[in-house]
N, C-alpha and C positions, 0 to 999 in steps of 0.2 A: 702273367700269364702265366708263365712259367712255373710258379707256384698256388695253384689257386686252392689246392688242397690246405693251405696254411694260412696261418693267421698272420693278418701284417698291422702295421704298429707304427705311427710317427708321431709318438709321447717322448716331448719332452724327458717324463721320468725312465721312458724304456733305455732312448739314446744317450744318459749318461751315466745308467746304472750299469748297460752293460762296458762303457770307454771304463768305466770306471773298475772300475772288477777287473777287465781284461790288463790293465795297468795303461793302457791307448792302443794298445794292442789290441783288432776284434775281427773275429772268422766270419768267410765270408762264404755265399751259398754257389754251388754253381748256375753260369747261366748262360743256358745254350740257345743258340742262333740256327731260326733254316737257310738255306741261299733255293731258294725255286728254280736260279740256270745249275745247280751244281749237283753231283754224286758224290755221300760223305768214302772219307777213305778206310773208317773208321777203327782209327787209332786213339781217340780221342779219348775213349774207355770207357764212350757209352754204352748200355748192352744193348747188345746187338737187337734185341724186339721194338727198340726208343727210337732209331734213325729218321721213321718216319711218324711218330707219335703225334706229327699235328694235325695231321692229314688232308685229302687233296688240290691240290694245288699251291700247296706249302714248302716242296720240296725237303731233299733230307736235311738233316740237324750238320753242319759239320764246320760246324765254329762252335768255341768255347768263350766265352767272353770273360773280362780276367779284370779284375779294381773299374766296375765301370761304371761311369756317374752320369753316362747318355744310354738314348734308346736308339736300336735297329732303326734303317728307314727301308724295309720292303715293302710297300706299296698298302693300299687297304684292306689288307687280309691282315698285318701288324695285331700283332698283340699288344694291349698297352701298356706293359712294362716289358714287351721284346727289348731284350741284350742290355737292362738296365738290372748292375749287381747288389746283390742282397745283405745288412748289417745280421751276422742268425746274433736272436736275442736270448733272454731267457726263456726257457724252454719250450725254444723251438720256434721263438716267433721273430717276423721277419720284419728290417727297417730297409726303405728303401735306403741306396747309397747315396743318392744325389743328396736326400733329405738330409739326410747324416752328418753329408759332407759342410753342407749349410749350415747347420745348426750349432757343429763344433770351430768353423769357422780356425785360426788362423792356430788353435788347439791342439786342430788334429794335421793341419797341411802343410803348416809353417805360416809365419807373416809374411816370409816374401812374396809365397808363390798366396796368397788369399788376399794379400794387397793387391798383388798386379793381376790378378787371374776371378776372383770372387768363386771360385768352382776347381774340382781337382781334372786337369787338361789336360788327359792322357786315359791310354788304356792299355792292354793289352791283349789278345786275343790266342788260342791259339787254331790255325785253318787251317780246315784236313780237308784234300780234294783228291777221289782218285786219280782224275784226270788235271789239265792246269786250266787254270785260270784266264777266260778270253783278255787276252791284250788290251792295257782301259791304263785309264789318269785318273788324278784327285788333282782335285782342284788346291792352286794355292791359295792362300789370306783374301785377295785382292777379287780372284772371280768369285767365289765362295764365297763370297759378303755381296752380294747380284743376286745370290737366292738365299738370301739369309742366311748364313751357312757361315762355317769354319775353314781352311784346308787343311787339309788330311796328310803331310810326312805320316809315311810307316819303316818302318825295317823289321829285318828277317833277323830270327837263329833257326838253323834247320840243329834241333837238337836229338842228338844221338838215341835219345831217353823215352825220347817217341815217335820214332821209325824205326820199328821191327822190318817195317817194306816202304819203297821210296813209291809205290804209285805206278800208273801208266804210263808215267812222260817227265821224266822228274830232269828234267831240260827247265831253267827260267830263262825267256825272252825278258831281255832290261834297255829300255832306251833305244836307238835308231843308229845305225850305221854312221860311220862321221860324211859320207858322201849324201845320202840323202836331200833330198830339196822339200820344202814346204808341202810343192805341186806332184808328187809322187806319192807324198802322204796325202792329200788333199784325192789324188785320185782311187785310194784304196780304200778312204774312205767311204768313195762315188758310189761302189758296188755295192754298199747294202742295202741300197735299193733292189735289186737285181735279183738276191739271193743268194743261198749258198755261203761258200764259203770268199771271201775277201782279202787271206792271202798277207794280209797284212805284216806276218810278223817276216816277211821276206824283208823289210826292213830293218830289223833289228836283227840280235849277236844271240845268242843262246852259250848261257852256260852248266854246265854239268853243276849236279851238286852235292856238296860234298858238307859230310855231315860233321857239325860243329862248327861250320863257319856258319858267315851271316853275310845281310849286303843292305848298305842305307840309299833308303828312296826317297828322296826330295819332294812337295809337292810340285808338280808339272811334271816328272819324270816319267814313259809309260811302262808298263812292264804287263809280265805274265807269269808268275809265280810256279814255278816246278808241283810237279802231282805229290810235294810231299808236307805232314803233316809240320807244323809251320808257326813258332813263336814269334809274334808278331807284335811287340810295344809301336805305338801311335797315336796321335797327337786325337784328344776325345771328338771328332764328326766324322760322317757315312756317305758324306759326298764322294761321287765318280761319273767317268763317261766311260760308257766304252763301247772300243772302236773296231774288236773284233766281230767278224758277224759270222760264225764258225766256230763252235767250244763245245765238249763232253759231248761229240756225235750229236750235235744238234744247235740247229737254228742258232743264233742270238735274236731276243728283238729287238726292233733299233729305236722303240719306245729308251732301252738304259742309251744307247750315245744321249739321249738327250735329254737324261734323268736330270739333268741340272743346269739347266740350261735356262738363261733367262727368255722370257715367252717370245720378248722381240728374235731374238735373235738364233730360236728353231727352227732347222733348214739352214743355216747359215754355217756350211764347211769351216771357212776363215777363223768362223766364232772355236770349233775344235779348232782347230791350228793353236790362236791366240792363246788356251789351256795351256801349251804346253813349254816347260822352258829346256827353248832350244839348242842354248849355250848346255847343257847338262845333260840333256839327250845325245849330241852326238858329240861331245868328249871322249874324244882318241884316247883320251888314259880315263877310260870310263872305271875299266875295272880299279886299277889305282886310286882311282878317288872313290870308289863306292865299297869295294869287297873291304870286309872285318873280318879280321882273324882276332880268338882271343887273346888277350894278355894278362896277368897280375893284377891284382892294387897294391897301392904303394901297404898298406895296412898285412895282406896278406906277403910279403914279400920280406917283411920288417919282421914278423914273425916266423919267420923258417918254414912255412906252411907243414908244419908234421903234421897240425889237426886236425887244419883245415883247408881249405884251395876257395880263393875265392876272386875270377878274373871278371875285366870286363868283354862283355860279350855282341853292347851295343853302344856305341863312342863314339859315331860321327853328327852328332845330333842335337843343337840346340832345345828341340821339342821336348826331348824323354833321351832314358837312357838306362842299361838294364846292367845288372851284374850276373855269375854262376854260380852259387856257394858252395863248396862241396868238402862236407864236413864226416873224416874219418871213422870207421867203425868204435864206438864208447866211448866219443870224445866229447866231453863238452866247454864248448866254448864261447866270448862272449863277444860279439861281432858291435860295431860304431859304424853308422854312419848319420853323418850332416841331415840330410833330405827322408821326407814320408817317404814311404814305396809299397806297393801288394806284392805278394808274394802267391807262389805253386810249387810245390812239391812234387816232383819226377819220377823220384826212387827216394825207397827206406824210407821208418819209423824213427818218429822223435820226440821231439816236444819243443814249444816257443814260447817259454818262460813260462807259464803254469797252464799250459795248452798242451794239448795233444798233434800232433803233426807228421800223417802218415798221407804215403800218396796212396790214388784207390786205382784200383785195378778193374771195375766192373762196377758203374754208374748207372742205375736205374734213374730214369727221367724225375721229378722233382723230390729226390734221396737230397738228403744233406753227406756233404763229406767232412774231411778232417786234413785239406791240401790245400784251400788256403787262406789265408791273411790278410788286412793291411795294417799296416804300423806307422803310429803319428812320428812326426817329427821327434815330439823332446823325448818317447822310448828310442826313439833309431839315435839318437845324441847322446842318453844316457847308456846304450849298448843295453842291444836285447842275445837274451841266455839261449842257448840252442843244444840241443843235448842230440844224440846219434846213442839211438837204443838196440841197436842189432851193436852183434860184436863181429857181423861177416860182410857188411853192407854198407856202401857209400848213401848218406843222407846227402840230396842232389836238390838244390829249392834255385827257382830263378824266382831275379827283386827286380821290379821292375820301377825309374824314377821317375817325375815330371821335369818339366821344362830345366835349361842351366842347372844342372845338377851342380853342386859344392864345390867336388871335388874334382871335376872336369872342365876347363879355361876357352872352352869355344869361342871360336868365332860361327857366323852361319856360314856358308860353302854350297 
């Protein structure tokens, strides 16, 4: 839907050509997603005239999806390719990213991921709302399977490069206070039918935004993210249940409470309680176990951090991880990783391999950019050459990886 004026292709020849010409590194086109229940914060670098370009009933564009092999679940008005990334081929021809992954298989994402997942199982996004989102929960795998979907753990990183302002509510409500009972939670949910604000975040704890930090939010954990432009790696799913009846200065439709609930459990508040991981929600050490402060990678420390600094910014989940790479002005470095990854540039101009790499400042809907790429596992392990073409400005890149990153030895928590 986002690229109706551009030619698309699913031919093997086009897929092989772009992969080989980039030596396993391919450029992705911007993917814009609206949400009817949100007001755009206008920090994702889309042109001011284009935030409501999709027309009445669609809401404003407040998300940019990155390295996405899935489509957004935005109801019956969703476009056929809404949320799906496209690889930019020769002469600007666009190749659906899900088909590109299926064609190249382990050559692109590696044998370990392909043999287990048979798909690229995560994506990241910039979420950018002027207000906070409604308090909601994403399903764990076992509950998502009841509606033929997969669970959706996610994580947040509050990038300083994407936040010239913090919106109207820079406080995230996460989890539940340790003393809250299931009965108290259901009492708040029951007030949905009465209209107005069910004040369900009275049961939660609010955390002021600290730019340059983040949070790990497993499936089953309630959350209402702050009004901050947020980089969000997550599992490849769009499953949810909205639990707050009032947000963004308007009522939230009760339909969203039951959005991904089996037909025979619609209206059953006990099922919403079942969606929650009660132990994680009421954890007395929630911040200790979920908050993330970046730390330097082993390679970055080993090379002295003179020409570049690379930090883990998302590192608690087995479903995905992310790094922030900062290359100093004028530097040229070779960076190795063990896994395939997507990337987005948030500051500066440079090169990645043979291709131009530049952050965007103002993007028209449907335009191509040089700020987003996907790096195959083979290219990552061989080492990717990054060059900062500026003599004054850092080149800053966010990199998102799939499950069980080979450099992190994690158990599920």
